[in-house]
C-alpha positions as CSV (number, residue, x, y, z in Angstrom):
1,M,16.2,-21.7,-12.8
2,R,18.2,-20.4,-9.9
3,N,19.2,-17.3,-11.9
4,V,15.5,-16.7,-12.8
5,M,14.5,-16.8,-9.1
6,Q,17.4,-14.6,-8.1
7,R,16.3,-12.0,-10.6
8,G,12.8,-12.3,-9.3
9,V,13.8,-11.7,-5.7
10,L,15.9,-8.7,-6.9
11,Y,12.9,-7.3,-8.7
12,G,10.8,-7.8,-5.7
13,L,13.4,-6.0,-3.5
14,L,13.5,-3.1,-5.9
15,A,9.7,-2.9,-5.9
16,G,9.7,-2.7,-2.1
17,A,12.3,0.1,-2.3
18,M,10.0,2.0,-4.6
19,W,6.9,1.4,-2.6
20,G,8.6,2.3,0.7
21,M,8.8,5.9,-0.5
22,V,5.0,6.2,-0.3
23,F,5.2,6.2,3.5
24,L,7.8,9.0,3.7
25,V,6.1,11.5,1.4
26,P,3.5,12.6,4.1
27,R,6.5,13.5,6.3
28,L,8.3,15.3,3.5
29,L,5.1,17.2,2.7
30,G,3.8,17.5,6.3
31,D,2.4,21.0,5.7
32,F,0.0,19.6,3.1
33,S,-3.4,18.1,3.9
34,P,-3.6,14.3,3.4
35,V,-6.6,14.9,1.1
36,L,-4.5,17.0,-1.2
37,L,-1.6,14.6,-1.0
38,S,-3.9,11.8,-2.2
39,A,-5.5,13.9,-4.9
40,G,-2.1,15.3,-6.1
41,R,-0.4,11.9,-6.2
42,Y,-3.1,10.2,-8.2
43,V,-3.6,13.1,-10.6
44,M,0.1,12.6,-11.5
45,Y,-0.4,8.8,-11.6
46,G,-3.4,9.3,-13.9
47,I,-1.3,11.4,-16.3
48,V,1.5,8.8,-16.4
49,S,-1.0,5.9,-16.8
50,S,-2.9,7.7,-19.6
51,L,0.3,8.4,-21.5
52,A,1.3,4.7,-21.2
53,L,-2.2,3.7,-22.4
54,L,-2.3,5.9,-25.5
55,P,-0.7,3.5,-28.0
56,T,-3.3,0.9,-27.3
57,A,-6.1,3.1,-26.1
58,R,-8.5,2.3,-29.0
59,S,-8.2,-1.4,-28.6
60,V,-8.5,-1.3,-24.8
61,M,-11.5,1.1,-24.7
62,A,-13.4,-1.0,-27.2
63,R,-13.3,-3.9,-24.7
64,L,-14.2,-1.8,-21.7
65,T,-17.7,-2.6,-20.5
66,R,-19.9,-0.6,-18.1
67,G,-19.3,-3.2,-15.4
68,D,-15.6,-2.8,-15.9
69,F,-15.7,0.9,-15.5
70,F,-17.7,0.9,-12.3
71,A,-15.4,-1.8,-10.9
72,L,-12.4,0.4,-11.7
73,V,-14.1,3.3,-10.0
74,R,-14.8,1.3,-6.8
75,F,-11.2,-0.1,-6.8
76,A,-9.7,3.4,-7.4
77,L,-11.8,5.1,-4.7
78,V,-11.0,2.5,-2.0
79,G,-7.7,1.1,-3.0
80,N,-6.1,4.4,-4.0
81,L,-7.8,7.6,-2.9
82,L,-9.3,6.6,0.5
83,Y,-6.3,4.3,1.2
84,Y,-3.8,7.1,0.8
85,V,-5.8,9.7,2.6
86,L,-5.9,7.4,5.6
87,L,-2.2,6.6,5.3
88,G,-1.4,10.3,5.2
89,F,-3.4,11.0,8.4
90,A,-1.8,8.0,10.1
91,V,1.7,9.2,9.2
92,H,0.9,12.7,10.5
93,E,-0.4,11.4,13.8
94,V,1.7,8.3,14.7
95,G,4.7,8.4,12.3
96,V,6.0,6.3,9.5
97,A,7.2,3.4,11.6
98,A,3.9,2.6,13.2
99,T,1.9,3.1,10.0
100,S,4.2,1.0,7.8
101,L,4.2,-1.8,10.4
102,I,0.4,-1.9,10.6
103,I,0.0,-2.0,6.9
104,G,2.8,-4.5,6.7
105,V,0.3,-7.1,8.0
106,L,-1.2,-7.0,4.4
107,P,-0.1,-10.5,3.3
108,V,-1.8,-12.1,6.4
109,S,-5.0,-9.9,6.1
110,V,-5.4,-10.8,2.4
111,T,-4.9,-14.5,3.3
112,L,-7.6,-14.3,6.0
113,I,-10.2,-12.3,4.0
114,G,-9.6,-14.3,0.8
115,H,-9.3,-17.6,2.6
116,G,-12.4,-19.3,1.0
117,D,-11.3,-18.4,-2.5
118,H,-8.7,-21.1,-3.0
119,G,-7.3,-24.2,-1.4
120,S,-5.7,-22.4,1.6
121,V,-4.4,-24.2,4.6
122,P,-6.8,-24.5,7.6
123,L,-6.7,-21.5,9.9
124,S,-5.7,-23.7,12.8
125,R,-2.3,-24.0,11.1
126,L,-1.9,-20.3,11.1
127,A,-2.5,-19.9,14.8
128,W,1.1,-19.3,15.8
129,P,2.0,-17.0,12.9
130,L,-1.2,-14.9,13.7
131,L,-0.3,-14.7,17.4
132,M,3.1,-13.4,16.4
133,V,1.5,-10.8,14.1
134,L,-0.9,-9.7,16.9
135,A,2.0,-9.5,19.4
136,G,3.9,-7.3,16.9
137,I,0.8,-5.0,16.6
138,A,0.6,-4.9,20.4
139,C,4.3,-3.8,20.5
140,I,3.9,-1.0,18.0
141,N,0.7,0.2,19.8
142,A,2.6,0.2,23.1
143,D,5.4,2.2,21.5
144,V,3.0,4.7,20.0
145,F,1.2,5.3,23.3
146,S,4.3,5.4,25.4
147,V,6.3,7.7,23.2
148,G,3.9,9.3,20.8
149,S,4.5,11.1,17.5
150,G,5.6,14.3,19.1
151,P,5.9,16.2,22.4
152,H,2.3,17.6,22.1
153,A,0.7,14.4,20.7
154,S,-2.5,13.7,22.6
155,V,-3.9,10.2,23.4
156,L,-6.9,11.1,21.1
157,S,-4.6,12.0,18.1
158,R,-2.7,8.7,18.6
159,C,-5.9,6.7,18.7
160,I,-7.0,8.5,15.5
161,G,-3.7,7.8,13.9
162,M,-3.7,4.1,14.7
163,A,-7.4,3.9,13.6
164,C,-6.4,5.5,10.3
165,A,-3.5,3.0,9.8
166,M,-5.9,0.1,10.4
167,G,-8.4,1.7,8.0
168,A,-5.7,2.0,5.3
169,L,-4.9,-1.7,5.9
170,A,-8.6,-2.6,5.5
171,C,-8.9,-0.6,2.3
172,W,-5.9,-2.2,0.7
173,T,-6.9,-5.7,1.8
174,W,-10.4,-5.2,0.4
175,Y,-9.0,-3.9,-2.9
176,A,-6.4,-6.8,-3.2
177,V,-9.1,-9.5,-2.7
178,Q,-11.8,-7.9,-4.8
179,N,-9.5,-6.9,-7.6
180,A,-8.1,-10.5,-7.8
181,R,-11.6,-11.9,-7.8
182,Y,-12.7,-9.6,-10.6
183,L,-9.7,-10.3,-12.7
184,R,-10.3,-14.1,-12.4
185,R,-13.8,-13.4,-13.8
186,T,-12.5,-11.1,-16.6
187,A,-10.4,-12.4,-19.4
188,H,-10.5,-9.6,-21.9
189,F,-7.7,-7.5,-20.3
190,S,-4.1,-8.3,-19.6
191,G,-2.7,-7.4,-16.2
192,N,-0.8,-4.5,-17.7
193,E,-3.9,-3.1,-19.5
194,W,-6.0,-3.4,-16.3
195,A,-3.3,-1.6,-14.3
196,M,-3.2,1.3,-16.9
197,L,-7.0,1.6,-16.9
198,W,-7.0,1.6,-13.1
199,G,-4.4,4.4,-13.1
200,A,-6.3,6.5,-15.6
201,V,-9.6,6.2,-13.7
202,T,-7.7,7.0,-10.4
203,G,-6.3,10.1,-12.0
204,L,-9.8,11.2,-13.1
205,L,-11.1,10.7,-9.6
206,G,-8.1,12.5,-8.1
207,L,-8.8,15.5,-10.4
208,L,-12.5,15.5,-9.3
209,L,-11.4,15.4,-5.7
210,W,-9.0,18.3,-6.3
211,L,-11.7,20.4,-8.0
212,F,-14.1,19.6,-5.0
213,V,-11.4,21.0,-2.6
214,L,-11.1,24.1,-4.7
215,L,-14.8,24.8,-4.3
216,L,-14.6,24.7,-0.5
217,P,-13.9,27.9,1.5
218,A,-10.2,28.9,1.7
219,G,-8.4,27.2,4.6
220,W,-10.9,24.4,5.2
221,V,-8.7,21.7,3.8
222,Q,-5.3,23.4,3.2
223,Q,-3.6,26.4,4.7
224,A,-1.9,28.9,2.3
225,L,1.7,28.1,1.4
226,P,4.4,29.8,-0.6
227,P,4.7,28.9,-4.4
228,A,8.0,27.2,-3.7
229,R,6.3,24.6,-1.5
230,W,3.7,23.9,-4.3
231,Q,6.6,23.3,-6.7
232,V,8.0,20.8,-4.3
233,F,4.6,19.2,-3.9
234,W,4.1,18.6,-7.6
235,L,7.7,17.4,-8.1
236,V,7.5,14.9,-5.3
237,N,4.1,13.6,-6.5
238,L,5.5,13.3,-10.1
239,L,8.4,11.2,-8.8
240,L,6.0,9.2,-6.7
241,A,3.8,8.5,-9.7
242,I,6.7,7.4,-11.8
243,G,8.7,5.6,-9.2
244,A,6.3,4.0,-6.7
245,S,3.2,3.6,-8.9
246,W,4.5,3.0,-12.4
247,L,8.1,1.6,-12.0
248,G,7.2,-0.2,-8.7
249,N,4.3,-2.0,-10.2
250,A,6.3,-3.0,-13.3
251,L,9.1,-4.4,-11.0
252,W,6.5,-6.3,-9.0
253,N,4.9,-7.8,-12.1
254,A,8.4,-8.9,-13.3
255,A,9.0,-10.5,-9.9
256,S,5.6,-12.2,-9.9
257,R,6.2,-13.8,-13.3
258,R,9.5,-15.4,-12.0
259,L,8.6,-16.5,-8.5
260,P,6.1,-18.9,-6.9
261,L,3.1,-17.1,-5.3
262,T,4.1,-18.1,-1.8
263,L,7.6,-16.6,-2.2
264,A,6.3,-13.5,-3.9
265,G,4.0,-12.9,-1.0
266,Q,6.9,-12.9,1.4
267,L,8.6,-10.2,-0.7
268,L,5.9,-7.7,0.3
269,V,7.8,-7.4,3.6
270,F,10.5,-5.4,1.7
271,E,8.0,-2.5,1.4
272,T,7.7,-2.3,5.2
273,L,11.4,-2.7,5.8
274,F,12.3,0.0,3.3
275,A,9.7,2.3,4.7
276,L,11.2,1.8,8.1
277,L,14.7,2.4,6.8
278,Y,13.7,5.6,5.1
279,A,11.9,6.8,8.3
280,F,14.9,6.1,10.6
281,I,17.3,7.8,8.2
282,Y,15.0,10.8,7.9
283,D,14.6,11.0,11.7
284,H,18.3,10.4,12.3
285,R,17.7,7.8,14.9
286,W,17.8,4.1,15.7
287,P,14.6,2.1,16.2
288,R,13.4,1.9,19.8
289,P,13.2,-1.5,21.6
290,L,9.5,-1.9,21.1
291,E,9.9,-1.0,17.5
292,I,12.6,-3.6,17.1
293,A,10.3,-6.2,18.8
294,A,7.4,-5.2,16.5
295,I,9.6,-5.5,13.3
296,V,10.9,-8.9,14.3
297,L,7.5,-10.3,15.3
298,L,5.6,-8.9,12.3
299,V,8.3,-10.0,9.7
300,A,8.5,-13.4,11.3
301,G,4.8,-13.9,11.6
302,V,4.0,-12.8,8.1
303,S,6.9,-14.9,6.6
304,W,5.8,-18.0,8.7
305,S,2.2,-17.5,7.5
306,V,3.2,-17.4,3.9
307,W,5.5,-20.5,4.3
308,R,2.6,-22.4,5.9
309,H,0.8,-22.0,2.5
310,A,3.8,-23.5,0.7
311,E,3.7,-26.7,2.9
312,P,1.5,-29.6,1.7
313,T,-1.8,-29.8,3.7
314,P,-1.9,-33.1,5.6
315,A,-4.5,-35.5,4.2
316,P,-7.5,-36.1,6.5
317,A,-7.5,-39.3,8.5
318,V,-9.7,-42.0,7.0
């Protein structure tokens, strides 16, 4: 049993390492519009998912209903395309550290939004963990507005960046809760089949977004770049589709099958920690004091919140 849990934690750690790359890509491809970053990433993800779906495509498509398709479209639009556009804008304006720390609140936000769906603990028992999370968010906001993302960063651009990070968090929270609710009502797809369908639909929407951008006047969304940069763009997005989207999800599914839900929820913190690690290495710097405080408070608050759900709820007094 111990070996099974150890392997589960290792898989969760590796999934976090894969997902952490997502936050660095807008820095690596900073000369590309976040809209094109989202479209390009998910076109590649759609190709990878469609290829993976091919062996069972006939069986899966025979079970796909109209309601399933429109649900997949909603989830793909909000949980993938809009989420990554907002994440890209946030990274451009306030950097990887601030963006990843805000989105790192995901385990708590999902708990709060989906609170009524299951036998969760009373919110009063989450008061201290939530205060720690709020204090961490306050620290990262203070750091962003005291240092900024660059020498010419305006207060307005920082506000826009933090708003985009919060919007990305809201998108992923909505997707996580709504997708879980839908899957509980839908028994005719396995988790892997649903993930491949989601990827294929996302790829289709990414392609439509790309075609829409091409119809706009030149320069509206993306400035002209040399062919070499476009080669890097497609190569990075291919690696992201395989590593973060396909392999990362597979590792997470492997971890989830071996670990209790409460422990698996804590492992989401690895995504934030790896994103921060990549950002500090890329920037060749150590974290600033307010960033350290935010990391400690957010990781502790999220972990405490999840552990609260592992504790037995006291029986009401008679």
